[in-house]
mmCIF file as gemmi writes it, N, C-alpha and C atoms, coordinates in Angstrom:
data_model
loop_
_atom_site.group_PDB
_atom_site.id
_atom_site.type_symbol
_atom_site.label_atom_id
_atom_site.label_alt_id
_atom_site.label_comp_id
_atom_site.label_asym_id
_atom_site.label_entity_id
_atom_site.label_seq_id
_atom_site.pdbx_PDB_ins_code
_atom_site.Cartn_x
_atom_site.Cartn_y
_atom_site.Cartn_z
_atom_site.occupancy
_atom_site.B_iso_or_equiv
_atom_site.pdbx_formal_charge
_atom_site.auth_seq_id
_atom_site.auth_asym_id
_atom_site.pdbx_PDB_model_num
ATOM 1 N N . MET Axp A 1 ? -13.014 142.985 26.136 1 0 ? 1 A 1
ATOM 2 C CA . MET Axp A 1 ? -11.509 143.947 27.261 1 0 ? 1 A 1
ATOM 3 C C . MET Axp A 1 ? -11.107 144.547 26.022 1 0 ? 1 A 1
ATOM 4 N N . ARG Axp A 2 ? -11.098 146.156 26.03 1 0 ? 2 A 1
ATOM 5 C CA . ARG Axp A 2 ? -10.686 147.068 24.876 1 0 ? 2 A 1
ATOM 6 C C . ARG Axp A 2 ? -9.366 147.484 25.533 1 0 ? 2 A 1
ATOM 7 N N . HIS Axp A 3 ? -8.491 147.275 24.043 1 0 ? 3 A 1
ATOM 8 C CA . HIS Axp A 3 ? -7.108 147.771 23.944 1 0 ? 3 A 1
ATOM 9 C C . HIS Axp A 3 ? -7.047 148.401 22.502 1 0 ? 3 A 1
ATOM 10 N N . SER Axp A 4 ? -6.133 149.812 23.579 1 0 ? 4 A 1
ATOM 11 C CA . SER Axp A 4 ? -5.533 150.618 22.61 1 0 ? 4 A 1
ATOM 12 C C . SER Axp A 4 ? -4.217 150.532 22.286 1 0 ? 4 A 1
ATOM 13 N N . THR Axp A 5 ? -3.985 150.768 21.304 1 0 ? 5 A 1
ATOM 14 C CA . THR Axp A 5 ? -2.453 150.741 20.49 1 0 ? 5 A 1
ATOM 15 C C . THR Axp A 5 ? -2.133 152.233 19.89 1 0 ? 5 A 1
ATOM 16 N N . PHE Axp A 6 ? -1.076 152.452 20.283 1 0 ? 6 A 1
ATOM 17 C CA . PHE Axp A 6 ? -0.681 153.609 19.977 1 0 ? 6 A 1
ATOM 18 C C . PHE Axp A 6 ? 0.908 153.897 18.816 1 0 ? 6 A 1
ATOM 19 N N . SER Axp A 7 ? 0.526 154.567 17.737 1 0 ? 7 A 1
ATOM 20 C CA . SER Axp A 7 ? 1.759 154.199 16.826 1 0 ? 7 A 1
ATOM 21 C C . SER Axp A 7 ? 2.805 155.078 17.129 1 0 ? 7 A 1
ATOM 22 N N . GLU Axp A 8 ? 2.799 156.158 18.06 1 0 ? 8 A 1
ATOM 23 C CA . GLU Axp A 8 ? 3.605 157.551 18.153 1 0 ? 8 A 1
ATOM 24 C C . GLU Axp A 8 ? 3.281 157.738 19.867 1 0 ? 8 A 1
ATOM 25 N N . ILE Axp A 9 ? 4.371 157.704 20.601 1 0 ? 9 A 1
ATOM 26 C CA . ILE Axp A 9 ? 4.546 158.248 21.261 1 0 ? 9 A 1
ATOM 27 C C . ILE Axp A 9 ? 5.104 159.387 21.734 1 0 ? 9 A 1
ATOM 28 N N . MET Axp A 10 ? 4.497 160.496 22.499 1 0 ? 10 A 1
ATOM 29 C CA . MET Axp A 10 ? 4.665 161.695 22.389 1 0 ? 10 A 1
ATOM 30 C C . MET Axp A 10 ? 4.928 162.025 23.681 1 0 ? 10 A 1
ATOM 31 N N . LEU Axp A 11 ? 6.96 162.372 23.822 1 0 ? 11 A 1
ATOM 32 C CA . LEU Axp A 11 ? 7.198 163.093 25.309 1 0 ? 11 A 1
ATOM 33 C C . LEU Axp A 11 ? 7.063 164.81 25.05 1 0 ? 11 A 1
ATOM 34 N N . TYR Axp A 12 ? 6.484 165.475 26.137 1 0 ? 12 A 1
ATOM 35 C CA . TYR Axp A 12 ? 6.91 167.112 26.333 1 0 ? 12 A 1
ATOM 36 C C . TYR Axp A 12 ? 7.456 167.377 26.992 1 0 ? 12 A 1
ATOM 37 N N . PRO Axp A 13 ? 8.47 167.74 27.37 1 0 ? 13 A 1
ATOM 38 C CA . PRO Axp A 13 ? 9.484 168.393 28.187 1 0 ? 13 A 1
ATOM 39 C C . PRO Axp A 13 ? 8.807 169.468 29.321 1 0 ? 13 A 1
ATOM 40 N N . ALA Axp A 14 ? 9.082 169.203 30.441 1 0 ? 14 A 1
ATOM 41 C CA . ALA Axp A 14 ? 8.501 169.904 31.44 1 0 ? 14 A 1
ATOM 42 C C . ALA Axp A 14 ? 9.107 171.085 31.81 1 0 ? 14 A 1
ATOM 43 N N . ASN Axp A 15 ? 9.351 172.364 32.376 1 0 ? 15 A 1
ATOM 44 C CA . ASN Axp A 15 ? 10.187 172.697 32.875 1 0 ? 15 A 1
ATOM 45 C C . ASN Axp A 15 ? 9.142 173.281 34.385 1 0 ? 15 A 1
ATOM 46 N N . LEU Axp A 16 ? 10.278 173.19 35.183 1 0 ? 16 A 1
ATOM 47 C CA . LEU Axp A 16 ? 10.196 173.266 36.736 1 0 ? 16 A 1
ATOM 48 C C . LEU Axp A 16 ? 10.658 174.241 37.472 1 0 ? 16 A 1
ATOM 49 N N . ILE Axp A 17 ? 9.855 175.518 37.969 1 0 ? 17 A 1
ATOM 50 C CA . ILE Axp A 17 ? 10.154 176.545 38.123 1 0 ? 17 A 1
ATOM 51 C C . ILE Axp A 17 ? 9.829 176.914 39.767 1 0 ? 17 A 1
ATOM 52 N N . ASN Axp A 18 ? 11.073 177.205 40.626 1 0 ? 18 A 1
ATOM 53 C CA . ASN Axp A 18 ? 10.456 177.275 41.844 1 0 ? 18 A 1
ATOM 54 C C . ASN Axp A 18 ? 10.206 179.149 42.23 1 0 ? 18 A 1
ATOM 55 N N . ASP Axp A 19 ? 9.076 179.03 42.373 1 0 ? 19 A 1
ATOM 56 C CA . ASP Axp A 19 ? 7.977 180.367 42.714 1 0 ? 19 A 1
ATOM 57 C C . ASP Axp A 19 ? 7.737 180.685 43.991 1 0 ? 19 A 1
ATOM 58 N N . ASP Axp A 20 ? 9.228 181.405 44.681 1 0 ? 20 A 1
ATOM 59 C CA . ASP Axp A 20 ? 7.875 181.337 46.406 1 0 ? 20 A 1
ATOM 60 C C . ASP Axp A 20 ? 8.347 180.004 47.179 1 0 ? 20 A 1
ATOM 61 N N . ASP Axp A 21 ? 7.088 179.919 47.535 1 0 ? 21 A 1
ATOM 62 C CA . ASP Axp A 21 ? 6.913 178.687 48.325 1 0 ? 21 A 1
ATOM 63 C C . ASP Axp A 21 ? 6.233 177.467 47.766 1 0 ? 21 A 1
ATOM 64 N N . LYS Axp A 22 ? 6.263 177.555 46.018 1 0 ? 22 A 1
ATOM 65 C CA . LYS Axp A 22 ? 5.719 176.631 45.159 1 0 ? 22 A 1
ATOM 66 C C . LYS Axp A 22 ? 6.843 176.296 44.275 1 0 ? 22 A 1
ATOM 67 N N . ILE Axp A 23 ? 6.277 175.206 42.944 1 0 ? 23 A 1
ATOM 68 C CA . ILE Axp A 23 ? 6.916 175.06 41.796 1 0 ? 23 A 1
ATOM 69 C C . ILE Axp A 23 ? 5.953 174.938 41.109 1 0 ? 23 A 1
ATOM 70 N N . LEU Axp A 24 ? 6.501 175.724 39.747 1 0 ? 24 A 1
ATOM 71 C CA . LEU Axp A 24 ? 6.092 176.621 38.834 1 0 ? 24 A 1
ATOM 72 C C . LEU Axp A 24 ? 6.286 175.009 37.648 1 0 ? 24 A 1
ATOM 73 N N . VAL Axp A 25 ? 5.1 174.896 36.711 1 0 ? 25 A 1
ATOM 74 C CA . VAL Axp A 25 ? 5.056 173.986 36.029 1 0 ? 25 A 1
ATOM 75 C C . VAL Axp A 25 ? 4.495 174.536 34.545 1 0 ? 25 A 1
ATOM 76 N N . THR Axp A 26 ? 5.493 174.843 33.339 1 0 ? 26 A 1
ATOM 77 C CA . THR Axp A 26 ? 5.198 174.947 32.264 1 0 ? 26 A 1
ATOM 78 C C . THR Axp A 26 ? 5.269 174.143 31.414 1 0 ? 26 A 1
ATOM 79 N N . PHE Axp A 27 ? 4.752 174.039 29.947 1 0 ? 27 A 1
ATOM 80 C CA . PHE Axp A 27 ? 5.28 173.211 29.362 1 0 ? 27 A 1
ATOM 81 C C . PHE Axp A 27 ? 5.803 174.14 27.982 1 0 ? 27 A 1
ATOM 82 N N . ASP Axp A 28 ? 7.119 174.09 27.24 1 0 ? 28 A 1
ATOM 83 C CA . ASP Axp A 28 ? 7.224 175.331 26.079 1 0 ? 28 A 1
ATOM 84 C C . ASP Axp A 28 ? 5.97 175.196 24.46 1 0 ? 28 A 1
ATOM 85 N N . ASP Axp A 29 ? 6.332 173.503 24.795 1 0 ? 29 A 1
ATOM 86 C CA . ASP Axp A 29 ? 5.73 173.148 23.207 1 0 ? 29 A 1
ATOM 87 C C . ASP Axp A 29 ? 4.004 173.496 23.599 1 0 ? 29 A 1
ATOM 88 N N . ILE Axp A 30 ? 3.217 173.488 25.013 1 0 ? 30 A 1
ATOM 89 C CA . ILE Axp A 30 ? 2.011 173.436 25.341 1 0 ? 30 A 1
ATOM 90 C C . ILE Axp A 30 ? 1.652 174.911 26.026 1 0 ? 30 A 1
ATOM 91 N N . PRO Axp A 31 ? 1.372 175.942 25.754 1 0 ? 31 A 1
ATOM 92 C CA . PRO Axp A 31 ? 1.421 176.757 26.352 1 0 ? 31 A 1
ATOM 93 C C . PRO Axp A 31 ? -0.276 176.7 27.349 1 0 ? 31 A 1
ATOM 94 N N . GLU Axp A 32 ? -0.997 175.938 26.592 1 0 ? 32 A 1
ATOM 95 C CA . GLU Axp A 32 ? -2.261 176.015 27.872 1 0 ? 32 A 1
ATOM 96 C C . GLU Axp A 32 ? -1.736 175.476 28.887 1 0 ? 32 A 1
ATOM 97 N N . ALA Axp A 33 ? -0.871 174.219 29.214 1 0 ? 33 A 1
ATOM 98 C CA . ALA Axp A 33 ? -0.497 173.279 30.371 1 0 ? 33 A 1
ATOM 99 C C . ALA Axp A 33 ? 0.305 174.073 31.048 1 0 ? 33 A 1
ATOM 100 N N . ILE Axp A 34 ? -0.232 174.771 32.08 1 0 ? 34 A 1
ATOM 101 C CA . ILE Axp A 34 ? 0.664 175.85 33.206 1 0 ? 34 A 1
ATOM 102 C C . ILE Axp A 34 ? -0.164 174.63 34.648 1 0 ? 34 A 1
ATOM 103 N N . THR Axp A 35 ? 0.242 174.843 35.566 1 0 ? 35 A 1
ATOM 104 C CA . THR Axp A 35 ? -0.127 174.225 36.782 1 0 ? 35 A 1
ATOM 105 C C . THR Axp A 35 ? 1.224 174.911 37.758 1 0 ? 35 A 1
ATOM 106 N N . PHE Axp A 36 ? 0.957 173.705 39.143 1 0 ? 36 A 1
ATOM 107 C CA . PHE Axp A 36 ? 1.892 173.926 40.453 1 0 ? 36 A 1
ATOM 108 C C . PHE Axp A 36 ? 1.734 173.508 41.223 1 0 ? 36 A 1
ATOM 109 N N . GLY Axp A 37 ? 2.552 173.229 42.103 1 0 ? 37 A 1
ATOM 110 C CA . GLY Axp A 37 ? 2.728 172.154 43.676 1 0 ? 37 A 1
ATOM 111 C C . GLY Axp A 37 ? 3.101 172.845 43.966 1 0 ? 37 A 1
ATOM 112 N N . LYS Axp A 38 ? 2.889 172.219 45.775 1 0 ? 38 A 1
ATOM 113 C CA . LYS Axp A 38 ? 3.776 173.138 46.502 1 0 ? 38 A 1
ATOM 114 C C . LYS Axp A 38 ? 5.112 172.476 46.977 1 0 ? 38 A 1
ATOM 115 N N . ASN Axp A 39 ? 5.153 171.183 46.605 1 0 ? 39 A 1
ATOM 116 C CA . ASN Axp A 39 ? 6.732 170.274 45.737 1 0 ? 39 A 1
ATOM 117 C C . ASN Axp A 39 ? 6.761 169.722 45.047 1 0 ? 39 A 1
ATOM 118 N N . ARG Axp A 40 ? 8.292 169.551 44.527 1 0 ? 40 A 1
ATOM 119 C CA . ARG Axp A 40 ? 8.478 168.553 43.227 1 0 ? 40 A 1
ATOM 120 C C . ARG Axp A 40 ? 7.256 167.575 43.011 1 0 ? 40 A 1
ATOM 121 N N . TYR Axp A 41 ? 7.013 166.723 44.062 1 0 ? 41 A 1
ATOM 122 C CA . TYR Axp A 41 ? 6.208 165.433 43.67 1 0 ? 41 A 1
ATOM 123 C C . TYR Axp A 41 ? 4.55 166.161 43.126 1 0 ? 41 A 1
ATOM 124 N N . GLU Axp A 42 ? 4.06 166.888 44.387 1 0 ? 42 A 1
ATOM 125 C CA . GLU Axp A 42 ? 2.74 167.085 43.724 1 0 ? 42 A 1
ATOM 126 C C . GLU Axp A 42 ? 3.15 168.092 42.254 1 0 ? 42 A 1
ATOM 127 N N . ALA Axp A 43 ? 4.002 168.882 42.429 1 0 ? 43 A 1
ATOM 128 C CA . ALA Axp A 43 ? 3.564 169.771 40.426 1 0 ? 43 A 1
ATOM 129 C C . ALA Axp A 43 ? 3.68 169.236 39.729 1 0 ? 43 A 1
ATOM 130 N N . LEU Axp A 44 ? 4.86 167.25 40.143 1 0 ? 44 A 1
ATOM 131 C CA . LEU Axp A 44 ? 4.399 166.755 38.729 1 0 ? 44 A 1
ATOM 132 C C . LEU Axp A 44 ? 3.393 165.731 38.549 1 0 ? 44 A 1
ATOM 133 N N . ILE Axp A 45 ? 2.506 165.353 39.43 1 0 ? 45 A 1
ATOM 134 C CA . ILE Axp A 45 ? 1.345 165.176 39.338 1 0 ? 45 A 1
ATOM 135 C C . ILE Axp A 45 ? -0.08 166.274 39.104 1 0 ? 45 A 1
ATOM 136 N N . HIS Axp A 46 ? 0.448 167.394 39.181 1 0 ? 46 A 1
ATOM 137 C CA . HIS Axp A 46 ? -0.43 168.225 38.766 1 0 ? 46 A 1
ATOM 138 C C . HIS Axp A 46 ? -0.039 168.317 36.943 1 0 ? 46 A 1
ATOM 139 N N . ALA Axp A 47 ? 0.861 168.517 36.858 1 0 ? 47 A 1
ATOM 140 C CA . ALA Axp A 47 ? 1.808 168.737 35.713 1 0 ? 47 A 1
ATOM 141 C C . ALA Axp A 47 ? 1.002 167.602 34.437 1 0 ? 47 A 1
ATOM 142 N N . LYS Axp A 48 ? 0.786 166.27 34.85 1 0 ? 48 A 1
ATOM 143 C CA . LYS Axp A 48 ? 0.027 165.127 34.245 1 0 ? 48 A 1
ATOM 144 C C . LYS Axp A 48 ? -1.436 165.966 33.965 1 0 ? 48 A 1
ATOM 145 N N . ASP Axp A 49 ? -1.712 165.987 34.966 1 0 ? 49 A 1
ATOM 146 C CA . ASP Axp A 49 ? -3.44 166.322 34.585 1 0 ? 49 A 1
ATOM 147 C C . ASP Axp A 49 ? -3.342 167.518 33.949 1 0 ? 49 A 1
ATOM 148 N N . ALA Axp A 50 ? -2.853 168.484 34.311 1 0 ? 50 A 1
ATOM 149 C CA . ALA Axp A 50 ? -2.404 169.884 33.146 1 0 ? 50 A 1
ATOM 150 C C . ALA Axp A 50 ? -2.31 169.369 31.657 1 0 ? 50 A 1
ATOM 151 N N . LEU Axp A 51 ? -1.284 168.493 31.411 1 0 ? 51 A 1
ATOM 152 C CA . LEU Axp A 51 ? -0.945 168.186 29.75 1 0 ? 51 A 1
ATOM 153 C C . LEU Axp A 51 ? -1.868 167.646 29.056 1 0 ? 51 A 1
ATOM 154 N N . ASP Axp A 52 ? -2.564 166.323 30.26 1 0 ? 52 A 1
ATOM 155 C CA . ASP Axp A 52 ? -3.684 165.889 29.8 1 0 ? 52 A 1
ATOM 156 C C . ASP Axp A 52 ? -4.951 166.73 29.462 1 0 ? 52 A 1
ATOM 157 N N . THR Axp A 53 ? -5.591 167.892 29.961 1 0 ? 53 A 1
ATOM 158 C CA . THR Axp A 53 ? -6.236 168.546 29.74 1 0 ? 53 A 1
ATOM 159 C C . THR Axp A 53 ? -5.92 169.728 28.495 1 0 ? 53 A 1
ATOM 160 N N . ALA Axp A 54 ? -4.862 169.708 28.449 1 0 ? 54 A 1
ATOM 161 C CA . ALA Axp A 54 ? -4.713 171.175 27.639 1 0 ? 54 A 1
ATOM 162 C C . ALA Axp A 54 ? -4.499 170.306 26.167 1 0 ? 54 A 1
ATOM 163 N N . LEU Axp A 55 ? -4.386 168.721 26.095 1 0 ? 55 A 1
ATOM 164 C CA . LEU Axp A 55 ? -4.239 167.745 24.951 1 0 ? 55 A 1
ATOM 165 C C . LEU Axp A 55 ? -5.668 167.804 24.731 1 0 ? 55 A 1
ATOM 166 N N . SER Axp A 56 ? -6.635 167.247 25.653 1 0 ? 56 A 1
ATOM 167 C CA . SER Axp A 56 ? -7.853 167.586 25.069 1 0 ? 56 A 1
ATOM 168 C C . SER Axp A 56 ? -8.322 168.521 24.401 1 0 ? 56 A 1
ATOM 169 N N . PHE Axp A 57 ? -7.882 169.482 24.277 1 0 ? 57 A 1
ATOM 170 C CA . PHE Axp A 57 ? -8.005 171.015 23.821 1 0 ? 57 A 1
ATOM 171 C C . PHE Axp A 57 ? -8.004 170.728 22.647 1 0 ? 57 A 1
ATOM 172 N N . TYR Axp A 58 ? -6.87 169.996 22.237 1 0 ? 58 A 1
ATOM 173 C CA . TYR Axp A 58 ? -6.782 170.06 20.808 1 0 ? 58 A 1
ATOM 174 C C . TYR Axp A 58 ? -7.586 168.923 20.095 1 0 ? 58 A 1
ATOM 175 N N . ALA Axp A 59 ? -7.441 167.722 20.841 1 0 ? 59 A 1
ATOM 176 C CA . ALA Axp A 59 ? -8.28 166.655 20.283 1 0 ? 59 A 1
ATOM 177 C C . ALA Axp A 59 ? -9.751 166.992 19.868 1 0 ? 59 A 1
ATOM 178 N N . GLU Axp A 60 ? -10.613 167.852 21.099 1 0 ? 60 A 1
ATOM 179 C CA . GLU Axp A 60 ? -11.888 168.351 20.281 1 0 ? 60 A 1
ATOM 180 C C . GLU Axp A 60 ? -11.95 169.537 19.958 1 0 ? 60 A 1
ATOM 181 N N . ARG Axp A 61 ? -11.356 170.33 19.403 1 0 ? 61 A 1
ATOM 182 C CA . ARG Axp A 61 ? -11.115 170.863 17.734 1 0 ? 61 A 1
ATOM 183 C C . ARG Axp A 61 ? -10.373 170.087 17.143 1 0 ? 61 A 1
ATOM 184 N N . GLY Axp A 62 ? -9.636 169.089 17.109 1 0 ? 62 A 1
ATOM 185 C CA . GLY Axp A 62 ? -9.207 168.213 15.428 1 0 ? 62 A 1
ATOM 186 C C . GLY Axp A 62 ? -8.316 168.811 14.937 1 0 ? 62 A 1
ATOM 187 N N . SER Axp A 63 ? -7.382 169.724 15.657 1 0 ? 63 A 1
ATOM 188 C CA . SER Axp A 63 ? -5.98 169.892 15.895 1 0 ? 63 A 1
ATOM 189 C C . SER Axp A 63 ? -5.065 169.292 16.08 1 0 ? 63 A 1
ATOM 190 N N . PRO Axp A 64 ? -3.936 169.665 15.349 1 0 ? 64 A 1
ATOM 191 C CA . PRO Axp A 64 ? -3.004 168.438 15.526 1 0 ? 64 A 1
ATOM 192 C C . PRO Axp A 64 ? -2.185 168.252 16.587 1 0 ? 64 A 1
ATOM 193 N N . LEU Axp A 65 ? -1.451 167.851 17.243 1 0 ? 65 A 1
ATOM 194 C CA . LEU Axp A 65 ? -0.965 168.058 18.939 1 0 ? 65 A 1
ATOM 195 C C . LEU Axp A 65 ? 0.275 168.109 18.515 1 0 ? 65 A 1
ATOM 196 N N . PRO Axp A 66 ? 0.728 169.31 19.202 1 0 ? 66 A 1
ATOM 197 C CA . PRO Axp A 66 ? 2.032 170.268 18.888 1 0 ? 66 A 1
ATOM 198 C C . PRO Axp A 66 ? 2.923 169.37 18.696 1 0 ? 66 A 1
ATOM 199 N N . LYS Axp A 67 ? 4.029 169.61 18.321 1 0 ? 67 A 1
ATOM 200 C CA . LYS Axp A 67 ? 5.385 169.188 17.66 1 0 ? 67 A 1
ATOM 201 C C . LYS Axp A 67 ? 6.2 169.533 18.964 1 0 ? 67 A 1
ATOM 202 N N . LEU Axp A 68 ? 7.101 168.73 18.944 1 0 ? 68 A 1
ATOM 203 C CA . LEU Axp A 68 ? 8.117 168.613 20.149 1 0 ? 68 A 1
ATOM 204 C C . LEU Axp A 68 ? 9.575 169.776 19.519 1 0 ? 68 A 1
ATOM 205 N N . SER Axp A 69 ? 9.711 170.382 20.508 1 0 ? 69 A 1
ATOM 206 C CA . SER Axp A 69 ? 10.623 171.373 19.972 1 0 ? 69 A 1
ATOM 207 C C . SER Axp A 69 ? 11.741 171.421 20.558 1 0 ? 69 A 1
ATOM 208 N N . ASN Axp A 70 ? 12.005 170.837 21.596 1 0 ? 70 A 1
ATOM 209 C CA . ASN Axp A 70 ? 13.325 170.59 22.772 1 0 ? 70 A 1
ATOM 210 C C . ASN Axp A 70 ? 13.434 169.19 23.589 1 0 ? 70 A 1
ATOM 211 N N . LEU Axp A 71 ? 14.105 168.077 23.4 1 0 ? 71 A 1
ATOM 212 C CA . LEU Axp A 71 ? 14.195 167.256 23.75 1 0 ? 71 A 1
ATOM 213 C C . LEU Axp A 71 ? 15.394 167.308 24.502 1 0 ? 71 A 1
ATOM 214 N N . ASN Axp A 72 ? 16.325 167.887 24.988 1 0 ? 72 A 1
ATOM 215 C CA . ASN Axp A 72 ? 17.163 167.813 25.761 1 0 ? 72 A 1
ATOM 216 C C . ASN Axp A 72 ? 16.97 168.492 26.965 1 0 ? 72 A 1
ATOM 217 N N . GLN Axp A 73 ? 15.997 168.397 27.642 1 0 ? 73 A 1
ATOM 218 C CA . GLN Axp A 73 ? 15.127 168.307 29.268 1 0 ? 73 A 1
ATOM 219 C C . GLN Axp A 73 ? 15.198 167.087 29.788 1 0 ? 73 A 1
ATOM 220 N N . THR Axp A 74 ? 15.103 167.237 31.009 1 0 ? 74 A 1
ATOM 221 C CA . THR Axp A 74 ? 15.263 165.952 31.927 1 0 ? 74 A 1
ATOM 222 C C . THR Axp A 74 ? 13.854 165.483 32.247 1 0 ? 74 A 1
ATOM 223 N N . ASN Axp A 75 ? 12.429 166.355 32.617 1 0 ? 75 A 1
ATOM 224 C CA . ASN Axp A 75 ? 11.283 166.124 32.696 1 0 ? 75 A 1
ATOM 225 C C . ASN Axp A 75 ? 10.023 165.941 31.676 1 0 ? 75 A 1
ATOM 226 N N . PHE Axp A 76 ? 9.939 164.888 31.208 1 0 ? 76 A 1
ATOM 227 C CA . PHE Axp A 76 ? 9.465 164.715 29.975 1 0 ? 76 A 1
ATOM 228 C C . PHE Axp A 76 ? 7.478 163.968 30.75 1 0 ? 76 A 1
ATOM 229 N N . TRP Axp A 77 ? 6.399 163.903 29.871 1 0 ? 77 A 1
ATOM 230 C CA . TRP Axp A 77 ? 5.288 163.601 30.516 1 0 ? 77 A 1
ATOM 231 C C . TRP Axp A 77 ? 4.863 163.039 29.36 1 0 ? 77 A 1
């Protein structure tokens, strides 16, 4: 069995914005992560995928992960 350990957990604030008949999701700290959903639940599911994908771009380039700019938000991934 393989185990992973993390020395630090990063929480990135998500912005959920009503945009006509959908919810737009963006991350101030990770501009590459943009998605949407038909409702809040779907938007948050897509947000996790968008964030995972965007962070993988940093890892593939060998770039450091973005620093957190604002923790006064209510939605984190």
